[in-house]
N, C-alpha and C positions, 0 to 999 in steps of 0.2 A: 932530781937527776939533772945532769948537765945538759946543755943544749946539744952537744955532740951525741950523748947517749939517746936523747929524744929523737934526733935526726935518724939514727940507725934503727931505732925501735919502730918509728913510723914507717921507715922504708921496709922493714920486715913485715909489718902489718899490711902493707900495700900489696904484698905478693899474693897473687891468686892461689887458691888451694891451701893456703896456710892460715888457719884460724887460731883462736886463742890457745887451744890445747896443744897443737903442734908447735906454735911459736914458743910457748913456755918450755916445752920439752927441748927444743933446740937451744934456747938461751941457757937453761939449766945445765945442758951438756957442755956448751962452749964457753959459758961464763958471761956473755953479753950479746946483744943483737949485732954489734959491730963485729965481734968475733965470728958469729954465724955467717955474716955476709962476706967475710974474708977467708973463711975456711975452705979447704979443697972439697969439691963435690964428693969424691970417693970416700973421704973421711965422714962426711955427713950421712952417707948411705949406710954406714955401719951402725947408726943409731937405730934402736928398736922402733919399728913403725914408720920409719922414713924411707920412702921409695922414690924412684925416678920421676914419677908423676908429680909428686909434691914439690920436688926440687926443679922441675922443668923450667920455671920462669924466675927462679930465685935470684939469678945473677944479671937480670936486666938492668940497663942503665937508668931507665925511667923511674925506678922506685925512689932513689935518692932525690931526683929532681922534684917529684911530686911531694916528697916529705918536706923539702925546703919550702915549697909553697904553703903547705899546711902549717908549718912553724910560723910563717909570716902572719897567717890568719890568727893563730893562737896568740901571738905577741900583740897584734893590733887590737884584739878584742879582750885582752886581759883575762884570758882563760887559764884556769889552773889545771895542770895535768898531774895525775898520780899514776905511779908505776907499780905493778903487782908485787915487786920486791921491796917496796918502801914500807918498812914496818910501821912507822908512826902515822903516815898519811893515808895509806890505802885502807879502805873500810875493812874492819876486822872480820866480819862475817863473810865477805866476799873472798877473803884469803882461803877459805875452806871449800870453795866451789871450783871444781876442776875446770869448768869452762868460764870462770870469772874473767872479766876484761883484762887484756894485756895492759891497756892504757885506759884511764877513765878521765874524761874531760868534764870540768865543772865550772859553773858560774854561781855567783851569789855568796852567801855567808854560811856555809854548811859546817856544823860542828857535831860530829858523831860520838864524841867522847863521853863515856859514862852516862848514856841515856838509853832508855828502851826504844826500840825501833819496830814499828809494825807497818805492814803494807795493807792498804784497803783497796780492793778492786771489785768490779762487778759490771753489770749491764750498762751499755751506753744509753739505752732507753729506760732509765731507772724510773720506777713508779713513785708516787707520792709517799707510799708506805716505806719504800726503800730509802728515800731521802730523809724521812723522819727518823728511821732507825739509825742511819749513818750519823746524822747530826747528834742524836741522843747518845750514841756510843762514844763519840769523840768528847762530848761535853762531860760524860761520866768519867772518862779517863784522864781528864785535865790534872787532877791531883798527882798522877803518876808521871806527868810531864813527858809523854812519849813523843817521838818524832813520827810524823805521819807521812808515809811514802805512797805514791800512786803514779799514774801514767799521764796526768795532765790532759786526758781525753774527755770526751763528752760524758755526761751522766754521772756515774758513781765517782769517777776520778776527780772531776772538778768539784763535786759536792764535798768530798773528803778534804781537798785542799782548802776550800773556802771555810769549812767548819774549823779546820786547824788554825787558819789565820784569825778567825773570829775569836778564838780562845787563846791567841798568842802562843800557839804551839809551833815548833819548827816543822816545816813541811818540805818535802823533796819531790820534784817532778822528774821522773825518768823518761827521757825522750827517745823516740824512734827515728831520730834524724840528727843532723849536726846542729851546733849552737848558732848557726848563721840564720836560722829561720825558726818558726814556731807553728805547730799544728795542734789543734785547729786555730786558724788566725783569729777567730772571735775570742780566744782565751788570752790573746796578747795583753789585754787590759789587766790581767792578774799577775803578769810576770814581775813587775817591780815589787809588789808586795811579797811574792814568794821569795825573790832574791834577797829582800831585806831580812826575812826571818826564815832562812833556809836556802833553797836554790835548786839547780838543775844538774842532773847527771846524764851523760850519754857516752857511748863508745864509738859513735859514728863521726866521720869526718865531715867537714863543711862541703866536700865534693861528692859525698855519697848520694846516690839517687834515692828519691823518696819512693818507698816500695812497701806493699802490705806485709811482706815477710819480715821487714824491719821490726814490726810490732811484736812478733813472736820472739825475735832475738832480744829485744828490749826487756821482755817479761822476765828473763833470767836475772836481770839486775834488780828488778822490783822484788822478786822472791829471795834473791841472795843477800840483799842488804839487811833483811829483816829477820827477827826471831820468830815471827808469825805472820801469816797472810790471812786476811779476812775477806771472804767473798760475801758481799751484801745481797746481790741478786744475780742470776744468770739463767739464760735459756739453756736448752739441752746441749748446745754447742756454743763455744765462745772463747775469746782470748783469756778471760778470767779463769776459766777451767784449766787452760794451759799453764797459767801462772801457778795455780794450786798444785798441779802435777809436778811442776818444777820444784816448788817448795817441798813437796813430799820427797822428791828425789834427793834433796839436800838435807833430809831428816829435820825439817822445820815443822812447827805446828801449823795446822790449817784450821780455820773456823769457817763455818757456813751458816747463814741465817735461813732457817726452814720457812717454808710457805705452804699455802694450800696446793693440793695436787692438781687443781684445775687452773692454777696460775702459770702461764707460760714462762714468766721470768723467775719462777721458783724451781723449775725442773732441774736445772744444773746443780743448785744448792742441795736439793733433796737427794739427788743421786750421789753427791759427794758424801753426804751423811749416811745414806743407805749402804754404800760400799765401804764404809769406815775409812774414808779418805779425809774426813774433817770432823772436828768437834762440832756438835750442835750448839749454836750460839743463840740463846733466847733472851739473854740479858747482858748488858755491858759488863757486869761484874764477873761474868764467866771468864773474861779475858785475863784480868789480873789473878783470878783464882787458879786457873789452869796453868798460867805461866809463872805462878808463884812470885808475883811482883810484891814488893813491900813498900809501903809509904815511907818517905823520909821522916825523921824524928819530928821536924817542925811542921809536918803535915798530918801526923797521926791524930786520930780523934781523941778528945779529952776523955779520960776514963770516968771522971766524976761528972755527974749531971750538972750542967750549967744552969744558973738562975736567969730568968728573964730572957730566954732565948726566943728570938722571933722566928715563927714558922709561917710559911705561906699556906694557902688553903689545902693544897695537896698533902703537904707535910702534916698539917693538923689532922687531916682525915686518917692518914696512916698511923699517926701517933695514937689517936684515940682508939683505933681498931686494935693495935697491939696492946694498949693499956687494958682493954677489956678482955682480950683473948690470949694474953701472954705470948709465949713463943709460937711463931708461925713461919711457915716456909714462904719464900718469895711468891711462888705461883698462887698460893692460897690467898695471900694478901691482895694480889692483883685481881683475883676473881671476886673476892668479897668487897673490895673497894671499887670494883667496876672500872679498873684502870688498865691500860696496856702494860705488859710486863716491862718493856724498856723504860717506860715512864716511872714505874715503881722502883726499878733498879737504880736509875740515876737519882731519884728522890731519896732512897735509902742511903746512898753514898753521901749525899749532902747532909742528911740527918746524922749520919755516923760522924762526919767531920764537925758537926755542931755539938756532938756529945750527948745526943738524946736517945740514940739507939745503938746497939752493938750487934755484930754478926756472931753467929755460933756455928759449930760444925753441922754439916748437913744442910747448909744454906738456910738456916733458921735465923730469925731476927727477934730481938726483944728490946723493950724500952729500958733505959737505965734508971 
């Protein structure tokens, strides 16, 4: 968009009582934000859902002045701005969200084209089990090259970002504030790596006050960007459950990792599953299976058994078990090999890529 278009769109965004939904409705009716701000009030009142309260402060002189200041910040910090009507640049999945951002500000090297995108959210006070599952999940999904989206917050968020970076996966942090700051400050040390292989999204201005409600608004971007949202851990109430609800409202898949009924950080996930608001996620392979992801041709496992394949200790144990017991389900393998399900899942995927096992319908596996 041109600088003039950006100026008027920012000015419209600055008007109190006009959020993304109303702003889009006005723009779609008038043709542009500039046309909205230059239209007669009586004509705007004819638009369905537009009343005098909404338009009360529309024509204030301060909106353009504040927009000019924000443009200076955008220019001086090399921030990319995408507009909801830009077909090529605006994230595809956000186009289908009624409350998707009017403008999306970004930093880094984000490339959303032709890649799977998943969001990973969860408790800020993540347990060691939650960390292990999150890391194993991302490791197992590496062959599918997904983009990992989260909120760059404590606990689950930063665990997901760090695991993505470890495996050279693109990762995106959705922020609840402008790009002039970072929260929490302790995560500033990860910013350069994230921007090198991904980046940050926000729809907040540099002048927006830091507020708890911003996190709830931010969550719609986390849910909207992705084809699925995965909740690793959650207490009975929490922001990750809000993200899951938003994802459901967008008709996106939601996954939740179950836990013991006595674990406080599993209550939210267990409730999502119990109320049929999320798929039960017990193994990383559940994600590509339910989402129907397909490996690229150059990453598909070899059909014929390879000679002299090197297997680690865990792979040898599973291989020997399957060789003796033929076709077996993942859960059964885990029980009989005395291994966690997530470990067996990621190991089986590695063995599949090495061409020594193959999956069968019904989540069965056999040696080749």
